[in-house]
All heavy atoms as a GROMACS GRO file, in nm:
protein
  576
    1MET      N    1   7.126  10.398  15.521
    1MET     CA    2   7.254  10.362  15.581
    1MET      C    3   7.323  10.491  15.626
    1MET      O    4   7.321  10.592  15.557
    1MET     CB    5   7.337  10.288  15.478
    1MET     CG    6   7.470  10.239  15.526
    1MET     SD    7   7.486  10.088  15.625
    1MET     CE    8   7.378   9.972  15.552
    2GLU      N    9   7.382  10.486  15.742
    2GLU     CA   10   7.451  10.603  15.797
    2GLU      C   11   7.575  10.636  15.716
    2GLU      O   12   7.628  10.553  15.643
    2GLU     CB   13   7.492  10.574  15.941
    2GLU     CG   14   7.376  10.556  16.035
    2GLU     CD   15   7.422  10.522  16.176
    2GLU    OE1   16   7.537  10.553  16.211
    2GLU    OE2   17   7.343  10.464  16.249
    3LYS      N   18   7.623  10.758  15.734
    3LYS     CA   19   7.746  10.800  15.666
    3LYS      C   20   7.864  10.720  15.715
    3LYS      O   21   7.869  10.677  15.830
    3LYS     CB   22   7.774  10.948  15.694
    3LYS     CG   23   7.708  11.043  15.601
    3LYS     CD   24   7.760  11.182  15.626
    3LYS     CE   25   7.726  11.271  15.509
    3LYS     NZ   26   7.783  11.403  15.525
    4GLY      N   27   7.962  10.699  15.626
    4GLY     CA   28   8.084  10.632  15.665
    4GLY      C   29   8.083  10.482  15.637
    4GLY      O   30   8.184  10.416  15.653
    5TRP      N   31   7.970  10.428  15.594
    5TRP     CA   32   7.962  10.285  15.561
    5TRP      C   33   7.979  10.270  15.410
    5TRP      O   34   7.924  10.348  15.333
    5TRP     CB   35   7.828  10.226  15.601
    5TRP     CG   36   7.811  10.213  15.749
    5TRP    CD1   37   7.765  10.308  15.834
    5TRP    CD2   38   7.840  10.098  15.828
    5TRP    NE1   39   7.763  10.259  15.963
    5TRP    CE2   40   7.808  10.130  15.961
    5TRP    CE3   41   7.888   9.971  15.800
    5TRP    CZ2   42   7.824  10.040  16.066
    5TRP    CZ3   43   7.903   9.881  15.904
    5TRP    CH2   44   7.872   9.916  16.035
    6ILE      N   45   8.054  10.168  15.367
    6ILE     CA   46   8.072  10.141  15.226
    6ILE      C   47   8.041   9.994  15.197
    6ILE      O   48   8.056   9.909  15.285
    6ILE     CB   49   8.215  10.174  15.177
    6ILE    CG1   50   8.320  10.095  15.256
    6ILE    CG2   51   8.242  10.323  15.183
    6ILE    CD1   52   8.460  10.103  15.199
    7LYS      N   53   7.998   9.969  15.073
    7LYS     CA   54   7.972   9.832  15.034
    7LYS      C   55   8.106   9.764  15.009
    7LYS      O   56   8.187   9.809  14.930
    7LYS     CB   57   7.889   9.827  14.907
    7LYS     CG   58   7.845   9.688  14.870
    7LYS     CD   59   7.768   9.675  14.740
    7LYS     CE   60   7.704   9.798  14.689
    7LYS     NZ   61   7.637   9.778  14.560
    8PHE      N   62   8.131   9.652  15.079
    8PHE     CA   63   8.258   9.582  15.070
    8PHE      C   64   8.247   9.456  14.985
    8PHE      O   65   8.340   9.419  14.915
    8PHE     CB   66   8.308   9.546  15.210
    8PHE     CG   67   8.438   9.472  15.212
    8PHE    CD1   68   8.556   9.537  15.180
    8PHE    CD2   69   8.442   9.338  15.244
    8PHE    CE1   70   8.676   9.469  15.179
    8PHE    CE2   71   8.563   9.269  15.245
    8PHE     CZ   72   8.680   9.335  15.212
    9PHE      N   73   8.133   9.390  14.988
    9PHE     CA   74   8.118   9.263  14.920
    9PHE      C   75   7.972   9.244  14.880
    9PHE      O   76   7.882   9.284  14.953
    9PHE     CB   77   8.160   9.150  15.015
    9PHE     CG   78   8.152   9.012  14.958
    9PHE    CD1   79   8.250   8.965  14.873
    9PHE    CD2   80   8.046   8.929  14.990
    9PHE    CE1   81   8.242   8.837  14.820
    9PHE    CE2   82   8.038   8.801  14.938
    9PHE     CZ   83   8.136   8.755  14.852
   10THR      N   84   7.951   9.183  14.763
   10THR     CA   85   7.816   9.153  14.716
   10THR      C   86   7.813   9.012  14.658
   10THR      O   87   7.905   8.973  14.586
   10THR     CB   88   7.775   9.253  14.605
   10THR    OG1   89   7.781   9.385  14.655
   10THR    CG2   90   7.634   9.225  14.556
   11SER      N   91   7.708   8.939  14.690
   11SER     CA   92   7.692   8.803  14.636
   11SER      C   93   7.545   8.767  14.635
   11SER      O   94   7.468   8.818  14.716
   11SER     CB   95   7.769   8.702  14.722
   11SER     OG   96   7.748   8.570  14.676
   12SER      N   97   7.508   8.678  14.546
   12SER     CA   98   7.371   8.625  14.548
   12SER      C   99   7.363   8.504  14.641
   12SER      O  100   7.256   8.453  14.667
   12SER     CB  101   7.327   8.587  14.406
   12SER     OG  102   7.414   8.490  14.353
   13ASN      N  103   7.477   8.461  14.691
   13ASN     CA  104   7.485   8.346  14.781
   13ASN      C  105   7.490   8.395  14.926
   13ASN      O  106   7.589   8.455  14.969
   13ASN     CB  107   7.610   8.264  14.747
   13ASN     CG  108   7.622   8.138  14.830
   13ASN    OD1  109   7.586   8.136  14.947
   13ASN    ND2  110   7.675   8.035  14.769
   14PHE      N  111   7.384   8.367  15.001
   14PHE     CA  112   7.377   8.415  15.140
   14PHE      C  113   7.493   8.362  15.224
   14PHE      O  114   7.552   8.435  15.303
   14PHE     CB  115   7.244   8.373  15.204
   14PHE     CG  116   7.234   8.412  15.349
   14PHE    CD1  117   7.203   8.542  15.384
   14PHE    CD2  118   7.260   8.321  15.449
   14PHE    CE1  119   7.196   8.580  15.518
   14PHE    CE2  120   7.253   8.357  15.582
   14PHE     CZ  121   7.221   8.486  15.616
   15TYR      N  122   7.526   8.233  15.208
   15TYR     CA  123   7.630   8.172  15.290
   15TYR      C  124   7.767   8.234  15.264
   15TYR      O  125   7.846   8.253  15.356
   15TYR     CB  126   7.634   8.020  15.269
   15TYR     CG  127   7.506   7.955  15.313
   15TYR    CD1  128   7.415   7.908  15.220
   15TYR    CD2  129   7.473   7.945  15.447
   15TYR    CE1  130   7.294   7.851  15.261
   15TYR    CE2  131   7.354   7.888  15.489
   15TYR     CZ  132   7.266   7.841  15.394
   15TYR     OH  133   7.148   7.786  15.436
   16GLN      N  134   7.795   8.268  15.140
   16GLN     CA  135   7.922   8.332  15.107
   16GLN      C  136   7.931   8.469  15.174
   16GLN      O  137   8.034   8.505  15.232
   16GLN     CB  138   7.936   8.345  14.955
   16GLN     CG  139   8.072   8.386  14.908
   16GLN     CD  140   8.081   8.386  14.757
   16GLN    OE1  141   7.980   8.394  14.687
   16GLN    NE2  142   8.201   8.379  14.706
   17SER      N  143   7.824   8.544  15.170
   17SER     CA  144   7.821   8.675  15.235
   17SER      C  145   7.834   8.661  15.386
   17SER      O  146   7.903   8.741  15.451
   17SER     CB  147   7.690   8.749  15.202
   17SER     OG  148   7.681   8.770  15.064
   18GLU      N  149   7.771   8.560  15.443
   18GLU     CA  150   7.779   8.537  15.587
   18GLU      C  151   7.921   8.499  15.629
   18GLU      O  152   7.969   8.541  15.735
   18GLU     CB  153   7.680   8.428  15.629
   18GLU     CG  154   7.676   8.402  15.778
   18GLU     CD  155   7.624   8.519  15.860
   18GLU    OE1  156   7.542   8.598  15.810
   18GLU    OE2  157   7.665   8.531  15.977
   19ILE      N  158   7.991   8.422  15.547
   19ILE     CA  159   8.131   8.386  15.577
   19ILE      C  160   8.217   8.510  15.579
   19ILE      O  161   8.298   8.530  15.671
   19ILE     CB  162   8.184   8.282  15.477
   19ILE    CG1  163   8.119   8.147  15.503
   19ILE    CG2  164   8.336   8.271  15.484
   19ILE    CD1  165   8.144   8.044  15.394
   20VAL      N  166   8.201   8.597  15.480
   20VAL     CA  167   8.277   8.722  15.476
   20VAL      C  168   8.247   8.804  15.602
   20VAL      O  169   8.339   8.854  15.668
   20VAL     CB  170   8.245   8.803  15.349
   20VAL    CG1  171   8.304   8.943  15.356
   20VAL    CG2  172   8.297   8.730  15.225
   21LYS      N  173   8.120   8.815  15.638
   21LYS     CA  174   8.082   8.890  15.758
   21LYS      C  175   8.147   8.832  15.883
   21LYS      O  176   8.202   8.906  15.965
   21LYS     CB  177   7.930   8.889  15.773
   21LYS     CG  178   7.882   8.959  15.899
   21LYS     CD  179   7.732   8.945  15.915
   21LYS     CE  180   7.688   9.017  16.038
   21LYS     NZ  181   7.646   8.933  16.146
   22GLN      N  182   8.142   8.700  15.898
   22GLN     CA  183   8.197   8.636  16.017
   22GLN      C  184   8.349   8.650  16.027
   22GLN      O  185   8.402   8.671  16.136
   22GLN     CB  186   8.157   8.488  16.022
   22GLN     CG  187   8.009   8.464  16.044
   22GLN     CD  188   7.960   8.523  16.175
   22GLN    OE1  189   8.027   8.517  16.277
   22GLN    NE2  190   7.842   8.582  16.171
   23VAL      N  191   8.418   8.639  15.914
   23VAL     CA  192   8.564   8.656  15.915
   23VAL      C  193   8.599   8.799  15.959
   23VAL      O  194   8.686   8.819  16.044
   23VAL     CB  195   8.625   8.624  15.777
   23VAL    CG1  196   8.770   8.668  15.769
   23VAL    CG2  197   8.613   8.475  15.748
   24LEU      N  198   8.531   8.897  15.902
   24LEU     CA  199   8.559   9.036  15.938
   24LEU      C  200   8.522   9.066  16.083
   24LEU      O  201   8.598   9.132  16.155
   24LEU     CB  202   8.486   9.131  15.844
   24LEU     CG  203   8.530   9.127  15.698
   24LEU    CD1  204   8.441   9.216  15.612
   24LEU    CD2  205   8.675   9.166  15.684
   25THR      N  206   8.409   9.015  16.127
   25THR     CA  207   8.367   9.034  16.266
   25THR      C  208   8.466   8.970  16.362
   25THR      O  209   8.496   9.025  16.469
   25THR     CB  210   8.226   8.976  16.287
   25THR    OG1  211   8.136   9.041  16.197
   25THR    CG2  212   8.177   8.999  16.429
   26GLY      N  213   8.521   8.856  16.323
   26GLY     CA  214   8.621   8.788  16.404
   26GLY      C  215   8.749   8.868  16.420
   26GLY      O  216   8.827   8.845  16.513
   27HIS      N  217   8.771   8.964  16.330
   27HIS     CA  218   8.888   9.052  16.337
   27HIS      C  219   8.847   9.193  16.384
   27HIS      O  220   8.914   9.292  16.356
   27HIS     CB  221   8.956   9.060  16.201
   27HIS     CG  222   9.033   8.936  16.168
   27HIS    ND1  223   8.975   8.828  16.106
   27HIS    CD2  224   9.162   8.903  16.189
   27HIS    CE1  225   9.065   8.733  16.089
   27HIS    NE2  226   9.180   8.776  16.140
   28HIS      N  227   8.736   9.200  16.454
   28HIS     CA  228   8.687   9.324  16.518
   28HIS      C  229   8.656   9.435  16.417
   28HIS      O  230   8.681   9.553  16.444
   28HIS     CB  231   8.787   9.374  16.623
   28HIS     CG  232   8.825   9.267  16.720
   28HIS    ND1  233   8.737   9.219  16.815
   28HIS    CD2  234   8.939   9.196  16.735
   28HIS    CE1  235   8.796   9.124  16.885
   28HIS    NE2  236   8.919   9.107  16.838
   29ILE      N  237   8.601   9.396  16.302
   29ILE     CA  238   8.553   9.494  16.204
   29ILE      C  239   8.400   9.486  16.205
   29ILE      O  240   8.342   9.380  16.183
   29ILE     CB  241   8.608   9.465  16.063
   29ILE    CG1  242   8.760   9.486  16.062
   29ILE    CG2  243   8.540   9.554  15.960
   29ILE    CD1  244   8.826   9.458  15.929
   30ASP      N  245   8.336   9.599  16.234
   30ASP     CA  246   8.190   9.604  16.235
   30ASP      C  247   8.138   9.582  16.093
   30ASP      O  248   8.187   9.642  15.997
   30ASP     CB  249   8.139   9.738  16.286
   30ASP     CG  250   8.168   9.758  16.434
   30ASP    OD1  251   8.174   9.657  16.507
   30ASP    OD2  252   8.185   9.874  16.474
   31THR      N  253   8.039   9.494  16.080
   31THR     CA  254   7.981   9.465  15.949
   31THR      C  255   7.829   9.466  15.958
   31THR      O  256   7.771   9.444  16.064
   31THR     CB  257   8.024   9.326  15.897
   31THR    OG1  258   7.981   9.227  15.989
   31THR    CG2  259   8.174   9.317  15.881
   32VAL      N  260   7.767   9.492  15.844
   32VAL     CA  261   7.622   9.488  15.833
   32VAL      C  262   7.589   9.413  15.705
   32VAL      O  263   7.646   9.442  15.599
   32VAL     CB  264   7.562   9.630  15.826
   32VAL    CG1  265   7.413   9.624  15.797
   32VAL    CG2  266   7.588   9.706  15.954
   33LEU      N  267   7.500   9.314  15.714
   33LEU     CA  268   7.449   9.245  15.596
   33LEU      C  269   7.319   9.313  15.554
   33LEU      O  270   7.231   9.336  15.637
   33LEU     CB  271   7.418   9.098  15.626
   33LEU     CG  272   7.531   8.999  15.626
   33LEU    CD1  273   7.476   8.858  15.650
   33LEU    CD2  274   7.611   9.002  15.500
   34LEU      N  275   7.309   9.343  15.426
   34LEU     CA  276   7.186   9.400  15.372
   34LEU      C  277   7.134   9.304  15.267
   34LEU      O  278   7.194   9.286  15.161
   34LEU     CB  279   7.213   9.538  15.312
   34LEU     CG  280   7.094   9.615  15.259
   34LEU    CD1  281   6.992   9.638  15.371
   34LEU    CD2  282   7.139   9.748  15.203
   35ASN      N  283   7.024   9.236  15.300
   35ASN     CA  284   6.968   9.134  15.212
   35ASN      C  285   6.868   9.199  15.117
   35ASN      O  286   6.761   9.243  15.159
   35ASN     CB  287   6.901   9.025  15.296
   35ASN     CG  288   6.859   8.906  15.212
   35ASN    OD1  289   6.849   8.914  15.091
   35ASN    ND2  290   6.833   8.795  15.280
   36LYS      N  291   6.903   9.202  14.989
   36LYS     CA  292   6.816   9.260  14.887
   36LYS      C  293   6.754   9.152  14.798
   36LYS      O  294   6.709   9.182  14.689
   36LYS     CB  295   6.895   9.360  14.802
   36LYS     CG  296   6.939   9.483  14.878
   36LYS     CD  297   7.004   9.582  14.785
   36LYS     CE  298   7.031   9.713  14.856
   36LYS     NZ  299   7.089   9.811  14.764
   37GLN      N  300   6.755   9.028  14.847
   37GLN     CA  301   6.696   8.920  14.770
   37GLN      C  302   6.544   8.924  14.781
   37GLN      O  303   6.489   8.960  14.884
   37GLN     CB  304   6.746   8.784  14.818
   37GLN     CG  305   6.885   8.752  14.773
   37GLN     CD  306   6.925   8.609  14.806
   37GLN    OE1  307   6.878   8.552  14.903
   37GLN    NE2  308   7.014   8.554  14.726
   38ASP      N  309   6.480   8.882  14.673
   38ASP     CA  310   6.335   8.869  14.672
   38ASP      C  311   6.295   8.762  14.773
   38ASP      O  312   6.357   8.657  14.780
   38ASP     CB  313   6.288   8.832  14.532
   38ASP     CG  314   6.138   8.824  14.523
   38ASP    OD1  315   6.072   8.927  14.550
   38ASP    OD2  316   6.085   8.716  14.489
   39SER      N  317   6.196   8.787  14.853
   39SER     CA  318   6.159   8.693  14.959
   39SER      C  319   6.099   8.563  14.907
   39SER      O  320   6.110   8.459  14.971
   39SER     CB  321   6.062   8.759  15.057
   39SER     OG  322   5.944   8.796  14.990
   40SER      N  323   6.038   8.564  14.790
   40SER     CA  324   5.977   8.442  14.740
   40SER      C  325   6.063   8.369  14.637
   40SER      O  326   6.050   8.249  14.619
   40SER     CB  327   5.840   8.471  14.680
   40SER     OG  328   5.852   8.566  14.577
   41HIS      N  329   6.153   8.441  14.570
   41HIS     CA  330   6.241   8.382  14.469
   41HIS      C  331   6.384   8.423  14.499
   41HIS      O  332   6.427   8.532  14.465
   41HIS     CB  333   6.204   8.428  14.329
   41HIS     CG  334   6.066   8.391  14.289
   41HIS    ND1  335   6.030   8.262  14.258
   41HIS    CD2  336   5.953   8.465  14.278
   41HIS    CE1  337   5.902   8.258  14.228
   41HIS    NE2  338   5.852   8.380  14.240
   42LYS      N  339   6.460   8.336  14.564
   42LYS     CA  340   6.596   8.368  14.606
   42LYS      C  341   6.692   8.390  14.490
   42LYS      O  342   6.805   8.429  14.508
   42LYS     CB  343   6.651   8.257  14.697
   42LYS     CG  344   6.571   8.237  14.824
   42LYS     CD  345   6.576   8.358  14.913
   42LYS     CE  346   6.502   8.331  15.042
   42LYS     NZ  347   6.487   8.446  15.123
   43ALA      N  348   6.647   8.364  14.366
   43ALA     CA  349   6.734   8.381  14.250
   43ALA      C  350   6.749   8.528  14.212
   43ALA      O  351   6.837   8.562  14.132
   43ALA     CB  352   6.678   8.303  14.132
   44PHE      N  353   6.667   8.616  14.267
   44PHE     CA  354   6.671   8.757  14.232
   44PHE      C  355   6.724   8.840  14.348
   44PHE      O  356   6.674   8.830  14.460
   44PHE     CB  357   6.531   8.808  14.196
   44PHE     CG  358   6.469   8.732  14.082
   44PHE    CD1  359   6.362   8.647  14.105
   44PHE    CD2  360   6.518   8.744  13.953
   44PHE    CE1  361   6.304   8.576  14.002
   44PHE    CE2  362   6.462   8.673  13.849
   44PHE     CZ  363   6.355   8.588  13.873
   45GLY      N  364   6.825   8.921  14.322
   45GLY     CA  365   6.878   9.010  14.423
   45GLY      C  366   7.006   8.960  14.485
   45GLY      O  367   7.050   8.848  14.459
   46ASP      N  368   7.067   9.046  14.562
   46ASP     CA  369   7.198   9.018  14.624
   46ASP      C  370   7.196   9.043  14.773
   46ASP      O  371   7.109   9.112  14.824
   46ASP     CB  372   7.306   9.107  14.561
   46ASP     CG  373   7.337   9.070  14.418
   46ASP    OD1  374   7.341   8.950  14.387
   46ASP    OD2  375   7.359   9.162  14.337
   47ILE      N  376   7.297   8.989  14.838
   47ILE     CA  377   7.324   9.018  14.978
   47ILE      C  378   7.451   9.102  14.979
   47ILE      O  379   7.552   9.062  14.922
   47ILE     CB  380   7.342   8.891  15.063
   47ILE    CG1  381   7.211   8.810  15.068
   47ILE    CG2  382   7.381   8.927  15.206
   47ILE    CD1  383   7.205   8.705  14.966
   48GLU      N  384   7.446   9.217  15.044
   48GLU     CA  385   7.560   9.308  15.046
   48GLU      C  386   7.619   9.315  15.186
   48GLU      O  387   7.546   9.314  15.285
   48GLU     CB  388   7.517   9.448  15.002
   48GLU     CG  389   7.459   9.449  14.862
   48GLU     CD  390   7.398   9.582  14.822
   48GLU    OE1  391   7.375   9.668  14.909
   48GLU    OE2  392   7.371   9.598  14.703
   49VAL      N  393   7.752   9.321  15.193
   49VAL     CA  394   7.823   9.335  15.320
   49VAL      C  395   7.880   9.476  15.325
   49VAL      O  396   7.954   9.517  15.234
   49VAL     CB  397   7.937   9.231  15.334
   49VAL    CG1  398   8.011   9.250  15.465
   49VAL    CG2  399   7.883   9.089  15.322
   50TYR      N  400   7.845   9.550  15.428
   50TYR     CA  401   7.893   9.687  15.446
   50TYR      C  402   7.988   9.694  15.565
   50TYR      O  403   7.970   9.623  15.664
   50TYR     CB  404   7.775   9.782  15.472
   50TYR     CG  405   7.696   9.814  15.348
   50TYR    CD1  406   7.598   9.728  15.302
   50TYR    CD2  407   7.722   9.930  15.275
   50TYR    CE1  408   7.525   9.756  15.188
   50TYR    CE2  409   7.650   9.959  15.160
   50TYR     CZ  410   7.552   9.872  15.118
   50TYR     OH  411   7.481   9.899  15.004
   51ILE      N  412   8.091   9.778  15.552
   51ILE     CA  413   8.187   9.803  15.659
   51ILE      C  414   8.210   9.953  15.670
   51ILE      O  415   8.173  10.029  15.579
   51ILE     CB  416   8.322   9.730  15.635
   51ILE    CG1  417   8.388   9.781  15.508
   51ILE    CG2  418   8.302   9.580  15.632
   51ILE    CD1  419   8.530   9.728  15.485
   52HIS      N  420   8.273   9.996  15.779
   52HIS     CA  421   8.311  10.136  15.792
   52HIS      C  422   8.423  10.166  15.694
   52HIS      O  423   8.513  10.084  15.672
   52HIS     CB  424   8.360  10.168  15.934
   52HIS     CG  425   8.250  10.171  16.035
   52HIS    ND1  426   8.160  10.275  16.044
   52HIS    CD2  427   8.214  10.082  16.130
   52HIS    CE1  428   8.075  10.251  16.141
   52HIS    NE2  429   8.105  10.134  16.194
   53GLN      N  430   8.418  10.282  15.636
   53GLN     CA  431   8.516  10.322  15.534
   53GLN      C  432   8.659  10.313  15.585
   53GLN      O  433   8.748  10.269  15.513
   53GLN     CB  434   8.485  10.465  15.489
   53GLN     CG  435   8.562  10.509  15.367
   53GLN     CD  436   8.508  10.640  15.311
   53GLN    OE1  437   8.423  10.704  15.371
   53GLN    NE2  438   8.557  10.677  15.196
   54GLU      N  439   8.682  10.347  15.709
   54GLU     CA  440   8.819  10.346  15.764
   54GLU      C  441   8.874  10.204  15.783
   54GLU      O  442   8.994  10.186  15.800
   54GLU     CB  443   8.830  10.426  15.893
   54GLU     CG  444   8.745  10.374  16.007
   54GLU     CD  445   8.607  10.440  16.016
   54GLU    OE1  446   8.567  10.513  15.923
   54GLU    OE2  447   8.539  10.416  16.116
   55ASP      N  448   8.788  10.103  15.779
   55ASP     CA  449   8.832   9.964  15.794
   55ASP      C  450   8.860   9.895  15.661
   55ASP      O  451   8.896   9.778  15.658
   55ASP     CB  452   8.724   9.883  15.868
   55ASP     CG  453   8.709   9.925  16.013
   55ASP    OD1  454   8.809   9.969  16.073
   55ASP    OD2  455   8.598   9.914  16.066
   56PHE      N  456   8.846   9.967  15.550
   56PHE     CA  457   8.856   9.904  15.418
   56PHE      C  458   8.991   9.837  15.395
   56PHE      O  459   8.997   9.719  15.355
   56PHE     CB  460   8.829  10.007  15.308
   56PHE     CG  461   8.830   9.947  15.170
   56PHE    CD1  462   8.720   9.876  15.124
   56PHE    CD2  463   8.940   9.960  15.088
   56PHE    CE1  464   8.721   9.819  14.998
   56PHE    CE2  465   8.942   9.902  14.961
   56PHE     CZ  466   8.832   9.832  14.916
   57SER      N  467   9.101   9.905  15.419
   57SER     CA  468   9.234   9.848  15.395
   57SER      C  469   9.258   9.724  15.481
   57SER      O  470   9.310   9.623  15.433
   57SER     CB  471   9.344   9.951  15.423
   57SER     OG  472   9.334  10.058  15.332
   58LYS      N  473   9.220   9.733  15.607
   58LYS     CA  474   9.236   9.619  15.698
   58LYS      C  475   9.150   9.501  15.651
   58LYS      O  476   9.194   9.386  15.654
   58LYS     CB  477   9.196   9.659  15.840
   58LYS     CG  478   9.214   9.550  15.942
   58LYS     CD  479   9.174   9.598  16.082
   58LYS     CE  480   9.183   9.485  16.182
   58LYS     NZ  481   9.136   9.526  16.315
   59ALA      N  482   9.029   9.528  15.604
   59ALA     CA  483   8.940   9.422  15.558
   59ALA      C  484   8.996   9.352  15.433
   59ALA      O  485   8.991   9.229  15.424
   59ALA     CB  486   8.801   9.480  15.528
   60ILE      N  487   9.051   9.428  15.342
   60ILE     CA  488   9.113   9.369  15.222
   60ILE      C  489   9.229   9.279  15.263
   60ILE      O  490   9.243   9.167  15.214
   60ILE     CB  491   9.162   9.480  15.125
   60ILE    CG1  492   9.044   9.552  15.062
   60ILE    CG2  493   9.253   9.421  15.018
   60ILE    CD1  494   8.964   9.471  14.963
   61GLU      N  495   9.311   9.326  15.353
   61GLU     CA  496   9.425   9.248  15.401
   61GLU      C  497   9.379   9.117  15.466
   61GLU      O  498   9.435   9.010  15.441
   61GLU     CB  499   9.506   9.329  15.501
   61GLU     CG  500   9.630   9.260  15.551
   61GLU     CD  501   9.710   9.347  15.648
   61GLU    OE1  502   9.697   9.470  15.644
   61GLU    OE2  503   9.784   9.287  15.728
   62ILE      N  504   9.274   9.123  15.545
   62ILE     CA  505   9.220   9.003  15.611
   62ILE      C  506   9.168   8.904  15.507
   62ILE      O  507   9.193   8.784  15.517
   62ILE     CB  508   9.108   9.043  15.711
   62ILE    CG1  509   9.170   9.116  15.830
   62ILE    CG2  510   9.029   8.920  15.756
   62ILE    CD1  511   9.069   9.188  15.916
   63MET      N  512   9.099   8.952  15.407
   63MET     CA  513   9.046   8.865  15.302
   63MET      C  514   9.160   8.795  15.228
   63MET      O  515   9.152   8.676  15.199
   63MET     CB  516   8.961   8.943  15.203
   63MET     CG  517   8.834   9.000  15.262
   63MET     SD  518   8.707   8.877  15.292
   63MET     CE  519   8.719   8.852  15.464
   64ILE      N  520   9.266   8.869  15.198
   64ILE     CA  521   9.381   8.810  15.126
   64ILE      C  522   9.452   8.708  15.215
   64ILE      O  523   9.482   8.597  15.169
   64ILE     CB  524   9.479   8.922  15.082
   64ILE    CG1  525   9.414   9.005  14.971
   64ILE    CG2  526   9.611   8.862  15.033
   64ILE    CD1  527   9.488   9.132  14.937
   65LEU      N  528   9.476   8.742  15.341
   65LEU     CA  529   9.545   8.650  15.430
   65LEU      C  530   9.466   8.522  15.455
   65LEU      O  531   9.523   8.415  15.477
   65LEU     CB  532   9.578   8.718  15.562
   65LEU     CG  533   9.684   8.828  15.556
   65LEU    CD1  534   9.697   8.899  15.689
   65LEU    CD2  535   9.818   8.771  15.512
   66ASN      N  536   9.333   8.531  15.452
   66ASN     CA  537   9.248   8.414  15.474
   66ASN      C  538   9.207   8.346  15.342
   66ASN      O  539   9.125   8.256  15.343
   66ASN     CB  540   9.123   8.453  15.553
   66ASN     CG  541   9.155   8.481  15.697
   66ASN    OD1  542   9.176   8.388  15.773
   66ASN    ND2  543   9.162   8.607  15.736
   67GLN      N  544   9.264   8.393  15.233
   67GLN     CA  545   9.240   8.338  15.099
   67GLN      C  546   9.092   8.330  15.066
   67GLN      O  547   9.043   8.230  15.014
   67GLN     CB  548   9.305   8.200  15.087
   67GLN     CG  549   9.455   8.206  15.105
   67GLN     CD  550   9.520   8.069  15.096
   67GLN    OE1  551   9.452   7.967  15.095
   67GLN    NE2  552   9.651   8.068  15.089
   68ILE      N  553   9.021   8.438  15.094
   68ILE     CA  554   8.880   8.449  15.059
   68ILE      C  555   8.871   8.538  14.936
   68ILE      O  556   8.911   8.654  14.939
   68ILE     CB  557   8.796   8.506  15.175
   68ILE    CG1  558   8.805   8.411  15.294
   68ILE    CG2  559   8.652   8.528  15.133
   68ILE    CD1  560   8.739   8.462  15.418
   69ASN      N  561   8.820   8.481  14.827
   69ASN     CA  562   8.811   8.555  14.701
   69ASN      C  563   8.697   8.654  14.705
   69ASN      O  564   8.586   8.621  14.745
   69ASN     CB  565   8.790   8.458  14.584
   69ASN     CG  566   8.908   8.366  14.568
   69ASN    OD1  567   9.021   8.403  14.596
   69ASN    ND2  568   8.881   8.246  14.521
   70LEU      N  569   8.727   8.774  14.662
   70LEU     CA  570   8.623   8.878  14.656
   70LEU      C  571   8.568   8.890  14.518
   70LEU      O  572   8.623   8.873  14.421
   70LEU     CB  573   8.680   9.012  14.702
   70LEU     CG  574   8.727   9.016  14.847
   70LEU    CD1  575   8.790   9.149  14.878
   70LEU    CD2  576   8.609   8.995  14.939
   0.00000   0.00000   0.00000
């Protein structure tokens, strides 16, 4: 991962991570999903959402305003 990216959200639920990504993307925050789940057993591993470090405060505010629990 390039410099300046931080892990913003982690979940074992792909759909929950995708919702977080879509909400942030809808507010013009660049996001990257990193799927660390085992390919044969989805019960192992997490999906991580990364954002640029400078967008962290804005991303937290968006999550609170949209009532998305982190």
